[in-house]
N, C-alpha and C positions, 0 to 999 in steps of 0.2 A: 504494500500500500504506500502511495506517495505521501510526502509531507502535506500536500494540498488536500488529499482525501482524508488524511487524519484530522486536519484542521476543520474541514467541513463536517466530518463526523462528530467532532466535539461540539460544534455549533448546534447541530441538530439535536444532540443529546441534551445540551444545556437548555435549548428551547423547549424540548419535551418536558424536562424536569420543571422548568418555570411554569409551563402550562398546567402540569399536575398540581403544583403548589397553589397556583391561582384558583384552580377548580376546587381544591380542598378548602382554601380560604373562603370561597363563595358558598360552601355548604353551611346551612344553618347550624349554629352551635346550640346544644341543649341548655336551657336554663336549669341550673342546679340549685335547689333550695335545701338548706341545712335545717333539719328539724331536731330540736332538743326537747325530749319528752321524758317524764318519769315513768318508765316502763317497769321499774321495781321501786321498792321503798314506800314511804308513807302515802304518796300521791299516785301510786300505780293504778288504782281503780279509775281515777280521773284521767290519767295519761292515756290509757287504752281507748277510752271513748272519745277523747279529744283528737287522738290520732285518727280515729275513724272519720271525723269531720274533715281533716286534712286530706286523707286518702280519697274521700268522695269528691272533693274539689279537684284534686289532681286527675282523677278519672274523667270527670266532666271536661276539664280543660284539654286533656289529651285526645279525647274523642272529638273535640272541636278543632283538631289540627295542631294542638300544642302551641307553644310560644315561639315566634319567629319561624313557624313551619316545622319545628322539631319537638319531639316529645319532652315534656318537662320531667325532670328527675328529682325524686326525693331521696336525700341522704339522711338517714335517721340515727341519732345518738341517744343513748339512755343516760339521763342525768342522775338516776338512782335516788332522786329527791335529796341530793347532797350538793352543796356549793362546790366542793372540790371536784366531784365527778362531773358536774355540769360544766365547769371551766375546762376540764380535760376533753369532754365531748365536743365543746365548742371549738377548742383549738384544733382538734382533728378535722372538724368539718370545714374550717377556714383554710388551714395550711395544707392538708392532705387532699380533701375532697374538692377544694376550691369552690365552695359554695358562694353564690353571689349575694345571698341574703339569708338571714337566720330567722326561724320561727320558733317561739318558745323562749326560755323554759316556762313552766307553769307557775311554780312557787316564787313569790317575791324574793325569798331568801336565797334562791338560786339565780333568778333572773338578774338581780342587781350586780353580783360579782361577774357574771358572764358579760353583761353589757359594759361594765367598767374596765374589765381586764382583757377582754377579747374583742368584742364588736367595735367599740369606740376607737381603741388604738389601731385596729386594722382598717377602719373606715368602712365597715360592713353594716348596712341597715339591719335592724332587728325589730321584729314585731312579736309581742306577746298577746295572747288572748285571755290571760287569767291573772297575771301578776298585778295585784290591785293596790299594793302599798303606796302611800302618798310620796314616799322617797323616790319612786320611779319618775315622778314629775320633775325632779331636780337633776336627773342624770345627763340629759342631752346637752345642756349648756350651749345651745345655738348651733350645734353641729348638724342637726336635721337627720339624725340616724336612729333615734329611739322612738318607737311607736307602740301603742297598745290599742287593741280593738275592744277593750273592756274598760268600764269607768273606774276611776280611783276610789279607794276606800273613803275618801272625803265625802263621796256621794253615798256609799253603802252605809257608813256610820249614821248618816242622816236618815236613810231608809229604814234601818233597824230601829232607830228611835221612834220613827213614825209608826212602825208596827207595834212597838211596845205601848205607845200611847193609844193606838187603836184597840189594843187588847185590854186597855184599862189598867195597866200596871203603873203603880206609883213608885215602886222601888224594885231594883234589879241588882243581883250579884253577877259578877263577870269572871269567867275563867278564860284565859287566852293563851295560845301557843306563843312562847317567848321568841318571836322572830319579827321581822319588819312587818309582815302581814298582820300578825296578831296584835302587836303593840299599837300599830297605827289605827287599826279598826277599833280596838278597845277605847283608845283616846278620843277618836271621832264620835263614837257612840256616846261616851260619857258626856262630852261637851254638848252634843245635840239633845240628849235626853234631859240634861239639866235645863237647857233653854226652854224645854216644854214643861218644866215644873217637876220632872222626875228626879229620882235620886239613886245613884249607884252606891249601895251601902258597903260593898266589899269587892275588891278587884285583885286578882292574883294571876301571875304568869306561871306557866309550867314548861318543863323541858320534855321533849318528845321521848316516847318509849319508856316512861317510868313504870316500875312494877306496881305502883299504887298512886292514886290521885286523891285519896281520902283527906289528906291534909289540906290540899287545895280546895276541895269541896267545903270543908269546914270554914276556911278563911273567907270563901266567897259567900258563905251564909251569915257572915257578920251583919248584925242589924236586922236579921230575919226578913230578908227581901221576899217579895211575892213570886219572883221568877228568877231563873238562872239563865244567863246568856253564855252559850258555849261557842267560842271562836276557836275552831279546831279543824282537823281533817279526820276522816272516819277512823283511822287506826287508833288514835288516842281518844277521839270523841266518843266512841262506843263505850269504853270502860269508864270514862268520866260520867256519862249519863247513867250507866249501870250503878256506879258507886253513889251517885247523887240520889238515885231512887232508893237504894238499899239503906242509905243513911236516914231517910225519912225527912231530910231537910228541905227537899224540893219536890214539887209535883208539877210545876209549870216551867216550860222551857222556851227560850228563844235560841235560834240556831243561825249561824253564819252560812254563807254560800257554800263553804267547804264541807258542810254537813248535810247537803241535799243529796242523799244517796239511799237507795232501797235497802242496802245492807244494814242500815241502822234499825229500820223497822223489823226486818227479818231476824235480827239478832236479839233485840230487846222485847219485841212484841208490840203489836199495834195498840193494845189497850193502855199500855203504860205511857205512850207518846201521843195519845189523842189530844189534839188541840195545840201541839207544839208548832211554833210558827217561825218563819225565817224569811230571808230575802235572797234574791239572785237577779242579775241583769236579765231583762226580758223586753222584747219589742212590744209596742202597742198592738191591741187587737186590730185585725183587718189589714195587717201588713202583708201584702201579696208576696213580697220577697221571702218573708218568714214562712208563709204557707207553702210556697214552692219548694223551699229547702226541706221542710218537714216531710213533704210527700216524696221528695227525691231520696231522702235518707232512709225512709221506711222501705221504699222500693229496692234500695241497694242492699240494706242490711236485714230486712225482714221485720224490723220493729224499731220503735223510737225509744230513746233513753231519757229518763227524768234528770240525768246529771247535767250540771251546767257546763258551759264553755265549749261544747261541741260546735255550736253555731259561730262563736267568736273566732275559733281556730279555722273553721271553714272560710270565714270572711278574710282572715289574715292571709290565707293561701291565695284566694282570688285577688286580693289587692296586690300581692307580690307579683303574680303573673300578669295582671293588667298593667302594672307599672313598667315591667320589663317590655311588654308589647308597646306601650306608649313611648318608652325611651328608645325603642328599636335597638336595644343593647342589653347585654348581660353585665355591663359595668356597674359595680355597686353604687358608685357616686351618682350615676345617671338614674339608676332605679330609685335611689333615695329621694331625688328631686321629683320624680314622676309619681311617687306614692301620694304626694299631696295633690298632684295634678288630677289624679283619677278619683279623688275623694272631696273635691271642693264644694260639691253641690251644684256646680255649673256644668252644662252640657247635657247630652241625652242620657237618661237614666238606664242603667243596665243592672241586672241582679243575678241571683243564683241561677245557674244553668244557661246563662246568656253570654258565654264567652265568645261564641262565633259571631253573635250580633255585635259585641264590643269590638272585635277585630275588624269587622267590616266597616264600622264607623270610623275607627282610627285609620284604616287603610285609605279612606276617602278624605282624610284630613280633618275629620270632625272631632268634637270633644265628647268625652263621656264622664259620668259620675256614677260610682258604684253605690247602690242601695243594698245594704247587707242583710243577711239572714237574721242578724241580731238587731237590725234597725239601721237608720242612717248613721254613717260614720264620717265625722268631720274633725280632722286633727287640728288641735291648737298649736301654739308655739312650742309647747313642751311635748308634743306628740300624743296628747291625751284626747279622749273623746267623751262626751256626755252620754247619758243613757236613761232609760226608764227601768224600773224595777218591778218584779213580781213579789207581792206579799202572798206567800204560800203557807198552807197549814197541812199537817198530817191528819187526815180524816178517814176513818175506816181502813187504816193501813196504807192509804195512797196519799201522794202529794197532790193537793188540790190548790189551784190558783184562786185566791180570793179576789184580788184586784191587781191591776198594773198601774203604776203611778210614777210621777216624776218627783224625786225628793226635793223638798223645799226646806231651807235652813230655818 
């Protein structure tokens, strides 16, 4: 072969390689969402059902053609309901899996260190559908990366006080889990209940997985309150309620959102919990988006669950995918900006199951605003959103919604 032929051969080879590289670059790159859920530990029961909401959203999105024309990928990490495990899971999702956005964790005590030590330093947007501590509102500091599709405990404390007043209680004892979620909610409840003329006669924090909670029950009974507010997750909440009943010190109970689970009734018996009341975020009646989500969830899983946060995590997933589609990019910084663009309340409304419709509007240069399964979501400067709450009660062994209302200070 002559030198000329070798030279021409090299040019042809280089051109072919360049063509292959350009073709590969033109191929749509899958959006990868890093999901941090408590699949083990104290919040495992809630993690499993919330993950169902995320998977339903992903299934609908991919059936609609995915994001940028490629299937969206979920990379899932177990935070074990532990801050250390949550941070480790998040680090892997960011550095190894190369996730463009994080969804979760559930608990405020895990979400806060994950946001502070992983998401914010890496410039990765993060959305939680359940971390309600008021501390979360202080994390973002203008970076535009921290969001939550669930209202702060500043709202839930007011909602619980409203329910206590509605039930006619003048005095309440409080037991709370000693973490950001428990402390913040207890403080917000006490402040709001006092503003309504009520009195918290005794309040006590507890450490998770104690062998006994009898001492805490006795301290919470100081002043002989009419009811006991239990701010807990089911793992500790069940024995707290059991020991409160066995002590004879309490017959009436208020329960936080973390205690809305059928396991409580199944373990303790419906007759002992008749009339126990609590709150959890809930859309107003007649919300078509919520109705569509409920129908889709039942069709996909065969039943609906009374546990909270399934809808808020479904919404978080939809918002993440819509933002990437709006940004025409998987770049975390561009997605973070687009998260606000698809939730402003301006533009054509799209809701659960309408990803194909949203893509079509965006492709034509239009604007969209997502109306969530959990209700309208409009992020403020801190990445927070407001909400309405359900006042629910245990009646005949079932969780029945008494009313849905907007908390007023």
